[in-house]
C-alpha positions as CSV (number, residue, x, y, z in Angstrom):
1,M,31.1,-4.9,-19.6
2,R,32.6,-1.4,-19.5
3,V,31.2,0.6,-16.7
4,D,31.0,3.8,-18.8
5,L,28.3,2.2,-20.9
6,F,26.0,2.8,-17.9
7,D,26.8,6.5,-17.6
8,F,24.3,9.4,-18.2
9,T,24.0,13.0,-17.3
10,L,21.4,14.0,-14.6
11,P,20.6,17.6,-13.8
12,D,21.1,18.3,-10.1
13,E,17.6,19.8,-9.7
14,L,16.0,16.4,-10.5
15,I,17.5,14.8,-7.3
16,A,14.6,14.6,-4.9
17,L,15.3,15.9,-1.4
18,R,11.8,15.0,-0.1
19,P,9.3,12.4,-1.2
20,A,6.0,13.2,-3.0
21,E,3.0,14.0,-0.9
22,P,0.9,11.9,-0.7
23,R,3.3,9.0,-1.4
24,E,1.3,7.4,-4.2
25,S,1.1,10.7,-6.1
26,A,4.7,10.1,-7.4
27,K,5.1,9.7,-11.1
28,L,5.4,6.2,-12.5
29,L,7.0,5.4,-15.9
30,V,5.7,2.2,-17.5
31,V,8.4,0.4,-19.5
32,E,7.1,-2.7,-21.3
33,G,9.0,-4.3,-24.2
34,D,8.8,-2.5,-27.5
35,R,5.6,-0.6,-26.5
36,P,5.8,3.2,-26.1
37,L,6.8,4.6,-22.8
38,V,3.7,5.6,-20.7
39,D,3.6,8.3,-18.0
40,K,1.4,7.3,-15.0
41,T,1.4,7.8,-11.3
42,V,1.9,5.2,-8.5
43,A,-1.8,5.6,-7.7
44,D,-2.5,4.0,-11.1
45,L,-1.0,0.7,-10.1
46,P,-4.4,-1.0,-9.6
47,D,-5.1,-0.4,-13.3
48,L,-1.6,-1.4,-14.5
49,L,-1.2,-4.7,-12.7
50,R,-3.1,-7.9,-13.3
51,P,-5.5,-9.2,-10.6
52,D,-3.6,-12.4,-10.3
53,D,-0.1,-10.8,-9.9
54,L,1.8,-11.5,-6.7
55,L,3.5,-8.5,-5.2
56,V,6.6,-9.1,-3.2
57,F,7.6,-6.4,-0.7
58,N,10.7,-6.0,1.4
59,D,9.7,-5.5,5.1
60,T,13.0,-4.5,6.4
61,R,13.1,-1.6,8.9
62,V,15.8,1.1,8.7
63,I,17.8,1.6,11.9
64,P,19.5,4.9,12.9
65,A,22.8,3.7,11.5
66,H,24.7,7.0,10.9
67,L,27.0,7.8,13.9
68,S,29.2,10.7,14.7
69,G,32.0,10.7,17.3
70,I,35.7,11.0,18.0
71,R,38.8,8.8,17.8
72,E,41.5,9.3,20.4
73,R,45.1,8.0,19.9
74,D,48.3,9.2,21.6
75,G,46.6,12.4,22.8
76,N,45.3,13.3,19.4
77,V,41.5,13.6,18.9
78,V,39.9,13.4,15.5
79,A,36.2,13.9,14.6
80,I,34.9,10.8,12.8
81,E,31.6,9.6,11.2
82,G,30.5,6.1,10.5
83,T,27.6,4.4,8.7
84,L,26.9,0.8,9.8
85,H,26.2,-1.5,6.9
86,L,26.3,-5.2,8.0
87,R,25.8,-6.8,11.4
88,E,28.3,-9.6,12.0
89,A,27.4,-10.5,15.6
90,P,25.3,-9.1,18.5
91,D,28.1,-6.6,19.3
92,R,29.8,-6.2,15.9
93,W,29.0,-4.2,12.8
94,R,30.9,-3.5,9.6
95,A,30.9,0.2,8.9
96,F,32.1,2.8,6.4
97,M,34.1,5.4,8.2
98,K,35.2,9.0,7.4
99,P,38.0,9.6,7.6
100,G,38.9,5.9,7.5
101,K,42.3,5.6,5.9
102,R,44.2,6.4,9.2
103,L,42.1,4.1,11.3
104,K,43.9,1.0,12.5
105,A,43.0,-2.1,14.5
106,G,42.8,-1.3,18.2
107,D,41.6,2.2,17.8
108,R,38.9,3.3,20.2
109,I,36.0,5.4,19.0
110,R,33.5,7.2,21.2
111,F,30.3,7.8,19.2
112,G,27.9,10.5,20.4
113,R,30.6,12.8,21.6
114,T,31.9,15.8,19.6
115,L,35.2,17.6,19.7
116,D,33.7,20.4,21.8
117,S,32.0,18.2,24.3
118,A,33.4,16.4,27.3
119,C,30.0,14.8,28.3
120,T,30.0,11.0,28.3
121,L,26.3,10.7,28.7
122,G,24.6,9.3,25.6
123,T,27.8,7.9,24.2
124,L,28.7,4.6,22.7
125,D,32.2,3.1,22.6
126,A,33.6,0.8,20.1
127,T,37.0,-0.8,19.1
128,V,38.3,-1.2,15.5
129,V,38.8,-4.9,15.1
130,E,40.1,-4.9,11.5
131,K,40.1,-3.1,8.2
132,S,39.0,-4.9,5.1
133,E,40.1,-4.5,1.4
134,N,36.6,-3.2,0.7
135,G,37.4,0.0,2.6
136,D,35.1,-0.7,5.6
137,V,36.1,-1.6,9.2
138,L,34.8,-4.1,11.7
139,L,33.7,-2.5,14.9
140,A,33.2,-4.3,18.2
141,F,30.9,-2.2,20.5
142,D,31.1,-2.2,24.3
143,L,27.3,-3.0,24.3
144,S,25.6,-6.0,22.7
145,G,22.3,-7.2,21.4
146,P,19.2,-5.2,22.5
147,Y,21.4,-2.9,24.7
148,L,23.4,-1.9,21.6
149,D,20.1,-1.4,19.6
150,D,18.8,0.9,22.3
151,A,22.0,2.9,22.3
152,L,21.9,3.3,18.5
153,R,18.3,4.6,18.7
154,E,19.5,7.2,21.2
155,I,22.5,8.6,19.5
156,G,22.2,7.4,15.8
157,H,20.7,9.4,12.9
158,V,18.7,8.4,9.9
159,P,21.2,7.2,7.3
160,L,20.1,9.4,4.5
161,P,21.8,8.6,1.1
162,P,24.9,10.6,0.4
163,Y,23.2,12.6,-2.4
164,I,20.7,13.9,0.2
165,A,22.9,14.1,3.2
166,S,25.4,16.3,1.4
167,R,22.6,18.9,0.9
168,R,20.8,18.8,4.2
169,G,20.8,17.1,7.6
170,D,18.2,14.5,8.7
171,D,15.2,15.6,10.7
172,D,12.1,14.2,12.4
173,Q,10.3,14.1,9.0
174,D,12.9,11.7,7.7
175,K,12.1,9.3,10.5
176,R,8.7,8.9,8.9
177,D,9.6,9.4,5.3
178,Y,12.6,7.0,5.1
179,Q,10.5,4.0,6.3
180,T,7.9,2.0,4.5
181,V,4.5,1.6,6.1
182,F,5.0,-2.1,6.3
183,A,8.5,-2.0,7.8
184,R,8.9,-4.4,10.8
185,D,12.2,-6.3,10.8
186,E,15.0,-4.0,12.0
187,G,18.3,-4.2,10.3
188,A,18.5,-2.0,7.2
189,V,20.7,1.0,6.9
190,A,19.1,2.1,3.7
191,A,15.4,2.1,2.8
192,P,13.9,-0.3,0.2
193,T,12.8,2.9,-1.7
194,A,10.3,1.5,-4.1
195,G,8.2,0.5,-1.1
196,L,8.2,4.1,0.1
197,H,5.5,4.9,-2.4
198,F,2.9,2.6,-0.8
199,T,0.2,3.7,1.7
200,P,-2.3,1.7,3.5
201,E,-5.0,3.1,1.2
202,L,-3.1,2.1,-1.9
203,I,-2.5,-1.4,-0.6
204,A,-6.2,-1.7,0.3
205,R,-7.2,-0.7,-3.3
206,L,-4.8,-3.4,-4.7
207,E,-6.4,-6.0,-2.4
208,E,-9.9,-4.9,-3.6
209,I,-9.1,-6.0,-7.1
210,G,-7.7,-9.3,-5.9
211,L,-4.0,-8.6,-5.9
212,E,-2.1,-10.5,-3.2
213,H,1.2,-9.7,-1.6
214,C,3.8,-11.3,0.6
215,F,7.0,-10.2,2.4
216,V,10.6,-11.1,2.2
217,T,13.4,-9.4,4.2
218,L,16.6,-8.0,2.8
219,H,18.5,-5.8,5.2
220,V,19.8,-3.2,2.8
221,G,23.3,-2.1,3.4
222,A,25.1,1.2,2.8
223,G,27.1,-0.6,0.1
224,T,24.2,0.0,-2.2
225,F,25.4,3.6,-2.4
226,Q,29.1,2.8,-3.0
227,P,30.3,3.9,-6.4
228,V,31.6,1.3,-8.9
229,K,35.3,2.2,-9.0
230,A,36.4,-0.4,-11.5
231,D,36.4,0.2,-15.3
232,D,34.8,-3.1,-16.0
233,T,31.9,-4.8,-14.2
234,E,34.0,-8.0,-14.0
235,N,36.3,-6.3,-11.4
236,H,33.6,-4.9,-9.1
237,R,32.8,-6.6,-5.9
238,M,29.5,-6.2,-4.2
239,H,29.0,-5.8,-0.4
240,A,27.0,-8.5,1.2
241,E,23.6,-8.1,2.8
242,I,21.5,-10.4,5.0
243,G,18.3,-11.8,3.4
244,I,15.5,-13.9,4.8
245,I,12.7,-15.8,3.0
246,S,10.5,-18.1,5.1
247,V,9.4,-21.6,4.0
248,E,5.8,-20.4,3.8
249,T,6.7,-17.4,1.6
250,A,8.8,-19.5,-0.7
251,E,6.0,-22.1,-1.1
252,R,3.5,-19.3,-1.8
253,I,5.7,-17.7,-4.5
254,N,6.4,-21.1,-6.1
255,A,2.7,-21.9,-6.2
256,A,2.0,-18.6,-7.9
257,K,4.7,-19.3,-10.5
258,Q,3.4,-22.8,-11.2
259,A,0.0,-21.3,-11.8
260,G,1.4,-19.0,-14.4
261,R,1.0,-15.8,-12.3
262,R,3.5,-13.0,-12.5
263,I,5.9,-12.3,-9.7
264,V,6.1,-8.5,-9.2
265,A,9.1,-7.4,-7.1
266,V,8.7,-4.1,-5.4
267,G,12.2,-2.8,-5.4
268,T,15.6,-4.1,-6.5
269,T,16.1,-5.4,-3.0
270,S,13.2,-7.8,-3.2
271,L,14.4,-8.9,-6.7
272,R,18.0,-9.5,-5.7
273,L,16.9,-11.6,-2.7
274,L,14.4,-13.6,-4.8
275,E,17.0,-14.3,-7.5
276,S,19.6,-15.3,-4.8
277,A,17.1,-17.9,-3.4
278,T,16.1,-19.4,-6.8
279,D,17.8,-22.4,-8.3
280,E,18.5,-23.2,-11.9
281,H,15.1,-24.8,-12.3
282,G,13.3,-21.6,-11.2
283,E,12.3,-22.9,-7.8
284,I,12.5,-20.5,-4.9
285,H,13.9,-21.9,-1.6
286,A,13.7,-20.7,2.0
287,Y,16.7,-18.4,2.6
288,A,18.5,-17.1,5.6
289,D,22.0,-16.0,4.5
290,K,24.2,-13.3,3.1
291,T,23.9,-12.3,-0.6
292,D,26.2,-10.3,-2.7
293,I,24.5,-11.0,-6.0
294,F,25.6,-8.6,-8.8
295,I,23.2,-8.5,-11.8
296,T,24.4,-7.1,-15.1
297,P,23.2,-7.5,-18.7
298,G,23.4,-11.1,-19.8
299,Y,22.0,-12.4,-16.5
300,R,19.1,-14.9,-16.9
301,F,16.3,-14.0,-14.5
302,R,14.6,-17.0,-12.9
303,A,12.2,-15.6,-10.3
304,V,10.9,-12.1,-11.2
305,D,8.6,-11.0,-14.1
306,V,7.9,-7.4,-13.3
307,L,9.9,-4.9,-11.3
308,M,8.8,-1.6,-9.6
309,T,11.8,0.5,-8.8
310,N,13.0,4.1,-8.5
311,F,15.4,5.8,-10.8
312,H,19.1,5.1,-10.1
313,L,22.5,6.7,-10.2
314,P,24.7,6.8,-13.3
315,K,27.2,3.9,-13.5
316,S,25.6,2.3,-10.4
317,T,25.0,-1.4,-9.8
318,L,21.3,-0.7,-9.7
319,F,21.2,0.9,-13.1
320,M,23.1,-2.1,-14.4
321,L,20.5,-4.3,-12.8
322,V,17.5,-2.6,-14.5
323,S,19.5,-2.6,-17.8
324,A,19.8,-6.4,-17.4
325,F,16.1,-6.6,-16.7
326,C,14.8,-4.5,-19.6
327,G,17.8,-4.1,-21.9
328,L,20.5,-1.4,-21.8
329,E,19.2,0.6,-24.8
330,K,15.6,0.5,-23.6
331,M,16.7,1.8,-20.1
332,K,18.8,4.5,-21.7
333,Q,15.7,5.6,-23.6
334,A,13.6,5.5,-20.5
335,Y,16.0,7.6,-18.5
336,V,16.3,10.2,-21.3
337,H,12.5,10.4,-21.3
338,A,12.3,10.6,-17.5
339,I,14.8,13.5,-17.4
340,A,13.0,15.3,-20.2
341,Q,9.7,14.9,-18.4
342,G,11.1,16.1,-15.1
343,Y,10.9,12.8,-13.2
344,R,12.5,13.1,-9.7
345,F,15.4,10.7,-9.1
346,Y,16.8,8.5,-6.4
347,S,15.5,7.4,-3.0
348,Y,12.8,10.0,-2.5
349,G,12.1,10.3,-6.2
350,D,9.6,8.8,-8.7
351,A,9.3,5.2,-9.8
352,S,9.2,3.0,-12.9
353,L,7.3,-0.2,-13.6
354,L,9.4,-2.5,-15.7
355,T,8.4,-5.7,-17.6
356,R,11.3,-8.2,-18.1
357,D,12.9,-8.0,-21.5
358,D,12.2,-11.6,-22.4
359,R,8.5,-11.7,-21.3
């Protein structure tokens, strides 16, 4: 499909720079088949979901994956920034680098040091192992495993999305805001943003009406923010991310499906992992692998019935995904409505509750 079919105009003032307070006060647009669009809030979820629905959350935890440093080569020193996006080994991460075009294999990078600082305390060294066709590089750090993790916590920054980071720096508030309340498995470099709307109080209210939930893990990568540069979706290649579904969770979801209960994915990350782990017969299997699934209109969904998700960028893979889920024309109508009603967009923005087009 032509990528420009997924384009739309979004006023800059609708890009959220901070989340709603409290979290569940965010707006929620209900999109269900041919029914009229309905404006609600996330706090209304207990009245909008069915008591026998099964909610699937992504419990990944965001790490401080944005790094600043210098590259030294032949006496020349250049400031450089990097965002880690996929761990390949205890000491190796794939990363998007700026500037990255002049980097080459063998280059040494010292993160945590700036051009005007000679201090080596609180620094982290890495070697460029290779550059890929995708535009990222493979970094081999001098530290490994938990020692590397500790160093990243010391010198790394919250990896805010580009459309927020270009307007302001990260701060201590982001350390809380850009993390779900149920985050536990470290590895993501971007938040599963639909989950940001949930508070312990809201989860308790959902449980009171009988709603059950379970957790899967998709370590969201920075590739989720990469623009689609191709003119046709056939020519776009997704970046891989690590996903995990336990045997017990797969069995629990399969039992719910067999009982006719709806599977509600909280976030496109949960949906993409569930669809990656589901076979052609609709059975979900335990999963511990990379996924680079790319969902566009025409895809046949096998696992998820309802999707809660934020509002996405024009021409992005995620807007393509929701268009596959509800239909392109329906999602264009929904986004026109959301813009007219002042919904806040992107990671810290408002949410939508989507019912699958063929339900």
